[in-house]
N, C-alpha and C positions, 0 to 999 in steps of 0.2 A: 799509080804507075803500073802499066800492064806488062811491059817487056822485061826480060831478065836484066838488060843493061840498066834500065831505069831503077830496078830494085837494087842493083849493086851500087848505083850512084847515090841512092838514098842511104844505104849502109855507110858509104864513104863519108857522106855529109855528117852523119851522127858521130862517126869516129873522129872527124875533125873537130866537132863541137866538144866532145869529151876530152880530147887532147888539149884543146885550148882553154877550157873552162873548168873541167871536172875531173881531170886525171888524179889530182891530189886527193880530193874528197873520196874518189872511188877507191884508191889504195887505203885510205884511212878506214873506210867501211869494211874492207876486206880484212884488215888487221883486227878489227873489232868483232869479226865474225858475222857482219851484217850482209845479207845477200840482196841489197837493193841500192839504187842510186837515185836520190831525190833531186830533181832538176827544176829550177824556177823558170816558168814559161817566158818571163820577160827577157831572160838571158838568151833563150832560143831565138826569140823574135829579134833581139839586137844582133845576134850572130848571123842569122840568115832568115830574112822575112818570108821567103818562099817556103823554106823548111817549116817555119812556124805555121803558116797557112795550111800546108799539107797535113801537119799534125792535127790541127783542129778539125779538118774535113774528113780525115781518114785515120782516126786514132789507133785502131787495132793494127793496121798495116804498118803505120809509122813506128809504133812501139815495138812491134816484132822486129823491124829493121834495126832499131836502136839496140835491142837486146842481142841481135846478131853481131852488131858492131862491138859490143862489150866483150863478146866471146873471142874476138880477134886479138884482145889484149893478153890472152892466155893466162888468166888469173887462177889462183889456187881454188877459189870457189866458183863453181859453174852455176849457170841458171840465175845470174843476177838480174833482178827486175828493174825496169826503167820506170820511175815514178815521176809524174809531172804535177807541180803545184802552182798556185797563184795564176790560175787561168783568168783571162780578161772577163769583164762583166758581160760582154756580148755572149758569152757561153752560158750565162746564168739562166735557169729556167725554173719557174715555180712548179711544185709537184702537181698542183691542180691543173696545170696546162699540159702535162704529159698524157699523151693518148696512145701512141704506138712506138714502134722501134725507131730509134734515131742512131745513125751510124756516126754522127759527129760527137766531138768532145762536149760534154755538158758539165755544168757546175750547179749542184743542187744543195740547198741549205735547209737544215731542219734540226729537230731535236731527236736524239736516239731514245726511243720510248720502249723498245723491246729488243732484247738481245738473245739470240739463239746460242746453243752450245758450239764450242769450237770442235770441229770434227776432222777426222782424217779422210782424205779423198784420194783414191788411186789415180795417178797420172799415167803410169806405165806398169804393165804386168808382164812378166816373163813366164811363159808356159813351156812345159816339157811333155813330149809324147811318151807314154810308158811303153809303147811298142817299138819305136825306132830310136828313141832317145834324143831326137832332134828338138831344138828350141824354136819357139815363136814368140813374138812380142805384140801385145795389144796396147794401143795408145789412145788416150782420151782425146776426142776431136773437138769437144766444146764443153761448156760449163754445166750442161744440164743432162747429157746422156752418159750412161755408165760404160764400162768396158765389158762387153760380153765375150766369154771364152769361145773360141772356135769349136764347132761341133765335130770337126774331124781334123786330122793332122794334115797340114799343107805340104808335108814332105812325103809321107808314105800314103797319104790320101785315104787312110782308114778311119772309120767312125770309132771314136774312143773318147773317154773322159780325160782331158788333159790335166796335168798336175801344175800347181802354181809353184814356181821356183823362187821368184823374187818380185817384190812389189815396191814401186817408187811412189811415195805418198806426198801430199802437201796438206796444209791446214786450210780449212774453209769455214766460213761462218756466215749465217744469215742474220741480219739485223733489220729493224724497221725504224725508219725515221718519219717524223711528222712535221708539217709546216708550222712556223711560228704564227700563232693566232693573232699576235699583235700586228702583223704585217698584212692581214687579210681583210680587215674591216668586218663586214657582216657575214663573210663566207665561213663555212665550217672547214677546219684544217683537214687536208688529205694526207694519206700515208703512202710510203713506197718501200718495197723490199730492196735491200742492198746486199750484194754478195761480196764479202771480203775474202781474199785468198792469199796464200803464200805469206810473205812478211807482214802483211796488214793484220795478221793475227799474232804478232810478236808480243812478248811480255811487256815491252814498253808501251805499245798501243793499248794492250789490255788494261794497264793501270790507268790510262787516261780515259778510256771509253766506258763511261758509266751511264746508267739510265738517267735521262734528263740532261745529258751533256749536249751542247750545241755544236754542230759539226758542219763542215762543207765536204761533200763527196764529189770528187772529180772522176768522171768515168763516161760510160756510154750505156745505152739502153738496149736490152735484148728481150725478145718476146719468148714465152714458153707456154706450152699448152697446160691449162689447169683443169680441164674437164675433157676426158677422152671421149665421152659420150656425145657432147655437143660441139667439141672442138674449140671451146672458149679459150682465149689467150689472155695472158697478163704480162706486164712488162717488169723486168728486173733491172736494177741499176747495178752494172758491173763496175766496181770501184777500182780505179787505178791508184788513187791516193786519197788520204783523209786528212783534213785540217781541223784543228780544234780551236773553237772561238771562245774568247774570254767574254764574261758577262758582267753586267752591273755598272755602277758609277765609275769604276776604274777605267772603263773603256772610253770615257769622254775626255779627250785631250784638248786643252785650251792653248790658243796662241799667246804670244807675249802681250799683244794688245788686249786680248780678252782678259788675261790675268790682271793687267793694270786697271782695266775698267772695273773688274770685280772688287779689287782692293779699294778703289775709290768709293764704290757703293757702300762698303762696310763701314766707312767713316760716318755715315749718317746714323744718328742715335735712334732714329725711327725705322731702321732698316728691317727689323722683324715685322713691324706692322705693315710696311709697304710690301714686303715679300708675301705676307699672308693675304693682303688685299689682291695682289696680282694673281694668286693661285685661285682664290674664291672671291671674285669681286661682286657677285650678285646675290649673296646671302647676307641678310641683316641679322645682327645679334650673334650670340654664342661665340664670342671672340676668343675665349680661352680654348674652346674645342678646335677652332680654326688654327690658332697659333700652334697647338700641339701637333697638327698635321705637318706644319712646316718644320718643327723640331724633329719629327719622326724622319723626315727626309735627310736631316743632318746626322742623326744618330750618334753613336760613339763606337769605339773599337771593342771587339770581343777580348776578354781576358782569359789567358790560358796559364796553367801551372807549368812547372819545369818539364813535366812529362808530356805536355801537349794536350792535357785534358781541359775542357772548358770549365772555367770557374764562374764566369759571369758574362752573360750575353751583352752585345752592344745595341741591338735593334730594339726599338720601342714598339710595344703592342698597345693599341688604343681601342676602346669600346665606346660606342655611342648608343644610348638607350632613350627611347622616346616613342610616342605613338606615331602612326603613319601620317605623312604629310608635313613633318617638321623639317625636312631637308637633310636628314642625317645621311641617307643613301647618296643623295646628290653630291654632298661635300666629299664623301669618301671616293666616289667615282671620279670627281673632278680632279682631286689631287693625284689620283693614279695615273693620269695622262702625263704627268711630269716625271714619272719614274721610268728608267730605261727598261725595267722588267716589271710587268704589272698584269694581274688577272683579276677579274671580277666574277664572283660566283655566288649563287644562292645556296645556303646550307640545305634548304628544302628541296631544291630541284637540281642539285649537283648531279653531274653525269654518272653513268654506271661505274666509273672509276672511283667515285666518292671523292672526298677532300684529299685523302692521303694516297691510297693505292687500291688496286683491285687485282685479284688473281684471274688470269685469262688463259684458256687453253687455245693457243694460237695455231690455226690451221696452216698459216704461211710459214711457221717455224716448226714444221713436222709435228704438229699437235703437242708441242711442248707447253707446259704450264709456265707462264712468265708473270712477273709483277709489272703492271702498267701504272706509272705514276699518275696521281690525281692532280688537282689544281695546285695544291699547296707546294709540293716539291718542285713543280715547274717554275715557281716564283723564287727559287733559291737566288740570293743576292738581290732580291727585288722586294716588291710589295704585293700583298694579296688582300683584297676586300672580300669579306664573307658577309653577305647580306642575310639578315634574319638568322643569326647564329643560334637563337633560341629554338629553332626547328631542326637542329643538327641530329643526324642519326646517332643514337646512343653508341653504336659500334665505332663511330669515328671519334668520340670524345677523348678516350684514352690516348689514341694515336696523336690527335691534335695537341693535346696537353704536352706530350713529350716533344713533339715537333717544335712547339713554340718555346719551350723552356731549354731543351738540350741542343736545339738547332740541328738535330739529327734524329731520325725516327727509324726504329727497327720494326719491320712488318713481318708477320708470320701468318700467311693466308695460303695454305696448301704449299706454297713455296716461300722461301725466306729471302729477305732483302733489306737493304738500308738505304735511306735517302738523306741527302744533305738538305737542311731546311732553314738556312739563315735568311729568314723571311720576315720582314716587318708586316704586322697584321693590323688591319682595321676591321672591326666587326660591328655591324649594326644589330641591335636587339630590340624587340618589342616587349614592353612590360606585360606581366600577366594581367589579363582583362583589358589590355590595350590602354590602360590609364596609369600614368606614373604618379606616385604619391611621394612628394618631396620629403615628408617626415620619416618615411620608412627606409631602412638600409636597402641599397640597390640589390644586394645578393638575395634578399627575400622577395624581390619583385621580378626576378628572371628565372625561367625554368631551365637552369643549367647547373651542373655540379659546381660546388664551391671551389674545388681545386682547379677547375678550368678557368673560372673567373679570376682566380689569383694570378693567372699568367698575364693579365692585363696590367700594364704599368699605371695607366690612367683610364678611368671611365667617366664619361660626361653625360649627364642627362641633357637631351636636346629639347629646349623649350620652344613652344609657340609663344608669340607675344600676347600679353593680356591687357596691357595699358593701351588706351586709344591712340596716343601719339606714336607709340612704337608700331602699332598695327597700321597706322597711316604710312609710316616709313616703309614698311614691308610692301604695302599696296603700291606706293609710288615706285619702289624698286621693280616690282613686277610689271608695272605699266611701262617703265622705261625700256624693258626688254623687247617690247613690241613696237618701239619707236626708234628708228635707226639713228636719228640725230641725238636722241636722249640716252642711248645705250651707255651703261656704265662700263668704262674701259679700264683694264688693269693698268696699274702704274708702270710695271715692267712687262715686257713681252715674255712669252713662254721660254724662248731660248736664253734670255738673260737670267731668268730664274734657274734654269737647268745648269747653266754655266756657273752660277754662284754656288749652288749646292755641290756640284762636282768639285769645285775648287775648295770649298769649306771642308769637305770630307777628307781632303788630304792633310788637313791641320791635325796635329797630335798635341792637344793642350796638356801642359804639365801643371802640377799643383805645387806652388811655392811652399817652402817650409812653414812660413807664418800662416798661410791659408789652411794648411792641414789642421792646425790647432783651432782655427776659427770654424772650419767646417765641422770638425768633431764636436765642438762645444754647442754649435747651433743644432745639429742633428740629435745629439743625446738629450739636450734640453727639450726639443720638440717631442721626443718619445717618452721622456720622463718629466712631465710638466710639474709634478708634485714631488718635492724632495722627501727623503726619508722612506724607509721600508723597502721591501723587495718589489721591483717593478720589471716586468718583462718588456723587451724591445723586439721589433720585427726585423730580422736580418734581410728579409725579402724587400722591405722598404728601403734599406740602405742602397740596394742595387738600383732601385727606381730613382733615388735622389742623385746618385752619381751619373746615371745616364742623362738626366735632365741638365745637370751642371755642365757636362761636356757638350751637350747639344747647344746650350746657350752660348758657351764660349766659341764654338764653331760658327754660330750665327753672326758673330762680330769678327770672325777670322782671328781670334785671339790665340796666341800660343801659350798663354798662362791663364789659369782660372782666377777670376776676380770675385770680390764680395758681391758685385752686381750680378754675376752669374749665379751665385749661391742664393741671393735674395729672390731672383726671378724663379729659380727652380723651386724653392720652398713655397713661394706664393702660389705657383701653379699647382703644386702637390696639395697644399692645404685647400685650395679652391675645389679641386676634384674630390678630395676626401669629404669636405663639408657637403658638397652636393650629393655624394653617395650615401650620406648619413653615417659616416665612419668616425666622426668626432663626437666628443661628449657634448652635453647641452651647453657647456661653457666654451666650446670650440677647441678643446684640447684633444690630443691624440688618445685614442681608445684602443688598446691592444686587443681586447676581447672582440670588438666589432671588426677590426681590421683582419684578424686571423680567424674569425668565426669561432671563437672559443667560448664554451659555456663555463663562465667563471665559477659558478656554484659547483658544477661537476668537478672542475679542477681543484677547487678548495677541499671538497669532500674527499678526493683521492689523497691529497696531502695529509689530511687529518687522520684518515684510516691507517695510512702507512705509518704515521708517527705513533699512533696508539699501539699498533702491533709491535713496533720496535720497543716501546715503553714496557709493554706486558712481557715481552720476551726476556727482559732483564730479570724478571722474577722467576719465570719457568720457560724451559726450552720449547716444549710443545704446548700450544695455547688452544683451548676450546674456542670455537667460533662464537659460541654463545657469550663468552666473556667479552669479546670485542664488541658484540652487538649491545650488550647491557651497559658497557662503560660509555657508549656513545649515544645511548637512546634519547638523551635530551636534545641532541643536535642533529642527528642523522637517522633516517629510518633504516629498518632492518634490510629492506630490499637494496638500498643504496650501499650499505656496508658490504653485503654479499656480492654485489656487482663489482665493487672495487677490489675485493679479495680475489675474484676471478681474474681481474686485470693484472693484479700482482703475480698470480700464478702463471699467467700467459707470458709475462715478460721475464719470468725466472727469478723473481725476488723471494718467493716462498713456495712451499709445496705442502701437500696434504698427506702426512704419513699414514693416517687412518681417517676414516669417515668422521667428519665433524671437528677435526683438529688440524691446525696449521703450524708450520715451523718455518722460520726465516732461513734462507740459504746463505 
């Protein structure tokens, strides 16, 4: 609208809209001290279609008019911002398509990957002439140029340095968003700088806007010179509003008909086998590993204490070990396509961000050091496949360990940060020498720290077929892939599987009182196969068992845990542990192998500690030589001294003088 009358008509239209639909919310915001009004675009369109079209085509002019309309209400708070959300999909534009300035309203979706500082920016500066005492006002005219003080007084026209009397500021912040790689296919994701101003930097938004959060930015594009020598330009996205998107399985909503269909499928006693076949129909063998991938999709709920601290995670972490060519990477990638959030990365060739995060000095954020999330945090509430984990950079091992176990990782790399990492993990690993030896424990065949391997609930060796008949089945399956008529088809289509999992994950299975006793008895007997004497149990394994029990219950949409869920969970656990070489020769639970404990070393520590306690009953200060001589038939002098050092470190004894020890 070019004429003054048209401008006034536009203001009147917005005033009518606010009076009809938003006067109450506007007053509520004012009472709360909020200086904005958030308007749903669909309501504008319903109120006046021409007004809605003008807003989409000329957002800056339209919003300026809307804010002038708000001023006419003579509110206590001035400068209320007019924010618009829920733009139509016709406004949506992928970042990779953005080339130059667009005056139209656009809707851009992406992940916030870098956050600049919230800064104060002058909007208006009041100057005073020291010679004549008159005042002048400098006003910012756009988002990119500053307010330069006049070189001379506009009243007395004399050259002098003007004094700043008053500054009216607002908050501004630059952030960088990146496209969702899941929506791009083979393209590399592109980034865009976003400018947030005024109320978009409120404490409420600050709490929501974290690195890795998926957002929709509604706004328009402006160009700014980025190189004064060459005149190169770049586009900024000027945000009018920001919408936060939920992620994960919870975003999948089923219709009544879909729920009924899902419940009907759960009545099939072979539903787990059929779901597994539907996910990975063209791989023969390794049924337990494939079943675990389906169970991982179902998972269980995180357990928190009364203070909100994580006690036990709900997501399952799986490891596949085997030589190249056995299909382990294919299986992991295939199941990833069923997850709403999924990334595949190689530990060896992971980007410069690494698996967890990298510190970057970002030129577009005024050269500020920022933490950029790696692949793993961007999979929060989803699933991450890490190929060839055995080739991970040792600097990432500790971070990945914490991320997998605590579902949150603290990063300290020039700058500090924390990322949420409720991420189910599938890692493929090659054995040392590229040959897996079934008789040896898995942890001895993978070049990874034992504590990182402990984060995996189940590890499965992925075998190639050795018997002729099985090899022929594999060959025939491969041949069928190349013949359209003979292609192996999944029992259920992809959307059916996704709907089933999404519904199953809403189930919160309870443990009946009688089942609590049955589970306790079964688990303790598994960990203490021989009665009598002191035997250690693994608390870590308790968590694995419960995660599997809950996943099996969800697989059948059961609201209560049953003996069948327990039996299946224990069978899968025992299979995995047997294949990993973690059971005894008789197939019984072996604490030492499971927890990588040197039993001889542990026993010698107990013996040395007991002997010192015994000797201290005779005399307070004990010569180290007496301890060595009293144990010489069972333990060497070096081992005795090594254990004495351990006792000193943990504060059980001290050395009052050289060669003598005393219990504390």
